[in-house]
N, C-alpha and C positions, 0 to 999 in steps of 0.2 A: 515903235522898242529900238532899240539902241541892237542893230547886230550886228557891231561889230566885238559888241561885250557877248553876244551869245555867241559870233563864233569864237572867242576865247575863250569864254568859259567850257568850250568842248574840244579847240584847238589842245587848250593846254595839257590836261590831262595825258591827252591821247598823245600829243609828240612827248612829254617826259617819259610813257612806259616805250614809244618805241625807243628814246634813247637808251634808257634805263638797259632794256633788253638787249638792245644790238651790241650796247660798253662792255656787259658781263657778256655775253655770245665771243667777241672780239679777244675779250681775258681767258675766255676759257681758252680760246682758240691758240692764243699765243703760247700758251702751257706748250703745246705740241709744232707749230706753223711759224715761222718758215724751218723750216726741217736743216738747211742750209744757211748758214750768214748770208744775208743781205742788207745793201746799204739802201736805208731808207730818207733821205731829207740830209745825208750826210752822216746818219749814223748807222752803225752795225746792228743789227738784228737777226735774232734768232730764236726758238722756242726755248722757253726752260728745260723741256726736257733732253730735246738735242744738246743744247748746250752742257748740260748740268750731268750727263748719264754716265759718267762714269764716276764722279761723284755719287751719282744718285745709287749705282752699283757697288759701291762699297760700302756704303752705306747701308743696303739692304742686309748684302754678305755678311758685316759686322753684326746685324740684327739676330741675322738666322743661327749666326754659332753663337754669338751671349744668351738667348733665349728661346731658341727653338731646339739645336743640336748642338749635344757635348758629347764627350764620353762617358758619362754618368748615365745614360742613355743604353748605348751600346752594351756597356755593362750589367743593367737592370736587364734585357731581354736577354743576354746571354744569361743570367743566375737562373732565369725563367725556366731553360733549356731542362729536361732530366737526361744530362748527359748519358751516364749509363745505359738505359733506354734505347737511346741514339748511335750512340754505336752497338749496341747490342743487335738493333736491327742492319747496321748497314755490316759489321761483322757477319750474321747470316747471310744475308744477299749475297755476300763475296767469294765464301767458302761452300754453299750451297752451286752456285756457277760455273767455280771451279774443280767441284766432285761431281760428275754427272753420272746417276745409278744406273748400274746393267738392268740386261732384262730379269725380271725374276721365273723367267720361264724354265731354266737350268738351274742345278745343285751348284753351277761355279759361278752362278750370275747370285742368286740369292746370298752362297759364301761371302763374293764380292760387301755385297751392299751392307751384309752386317759387321766385316772389317770396317769399311767404307766411314759406318756412320759411325763408331768409337772414333775412327780417326778425326770424322768432323766436328764431333764434340769435343775431343781434347783442343783442333785448332782452333774454335773458336774462343774456348773460352780461357787459351792461351791469350790469342790477337786482343779479345775485347780488356785482359788483365791488360797486358802491354801499352794498350794504347789510352786506358781512361790511367793507368798511371804516368802520360805524359799529356796526357790530355788539357789538365788543367792550366800548366808551364807554358805550351804553342796558346794556347786563349789569353795567356795575360801578356803574352809576347806582341799577339797580333793588336791588342787591345793598346800596348804603352807605343808599338809603332803607328796605331793608328792617330794617337794621342799628339803624337811628335809632325809628322809625315802629313795628314788627314788635314790640308789647309782649307777649311768650309768657308770662309770668308772666301779665299781665291776663289774658289769654283763655284760660287754663286755668282760672284762678277763677272768672270768670264764669260761664263751664260749668258745673262745680260746683255754685258758687250759684246757677244755675239750675235746678239738677233739685232736685222735691221733696223731701222727706225720707222719704218711701217710696221713692222711687228710688235715694237713694244710699242708704237702707240694704241693698236689691237689691245694687247696683252692690258695694259692700264684703264683704254676706254671698257673692255670687257667687262668690270666690277663697279663702274663709275659712271657711267653713261647715264644712267638714273639721275646718281645725283648731279650731274653740270645740267642737264634738263631743265635737273627742280630750279638751280643756280638761275639757268635763263629766266624761265616764268617768275622769280621771285624777284630779277631787277627788273622786269617788269612790272612788276605788282606794284613795289617800292616806287617808282619809277613816274609811275600812275597815284599814287596816294602825295607824292610829292608837289605831282600836278596839282592836283585838288587844292593839298594847303595855296599853295600860287594864286588859285584862283579865287581862296574864301577871301586870303591877303588884300588882291584885286578888287574883290567889291565892297572890301570892306574899307577901302580906300576913294572908291568909286563913290560911293553914300553917305563917309562922314563928312 
């Protein structure tokens, strides 16, 4: 028996599987590491995410601003609110807190409560009407100001850039760790398959 051939048949797929796995693992690792620039064989090396974090942050912010959050969404939410009902609730609570009822045990107290009841009713009606009259204009002004001053892209980018590199790595790995592990395994699998192909070629060449 040709033990050298047997050794090659067994070792080639295994070595290729290991090489496929380790190269995939290192490639994924270099997405995040090294966090700071390092000189390796005269070349400056740094992980993709740490090196491009500002560009990535701006790109994510731009995507969020364009596709996820816009002023039409705010306006749509506001339009769903029953302003008349909500204003009425606020006014009722405010007026009730300001006009405390007197004791009902005396004639004076009952008279005061009756008079205050009428006053409270008129006050609520007046305040509700005045607030409703100006509410739409105030809301429009608020939405217009948000549209001009609320920079979603800058806010998202600032938040991402505010993470330290370890936090940023944890955020990314939090929802991609399983996928990265799958890629590592597939690197080993493809390496093993390539090794099998090499073995077949070796055997063909051996016996032809």
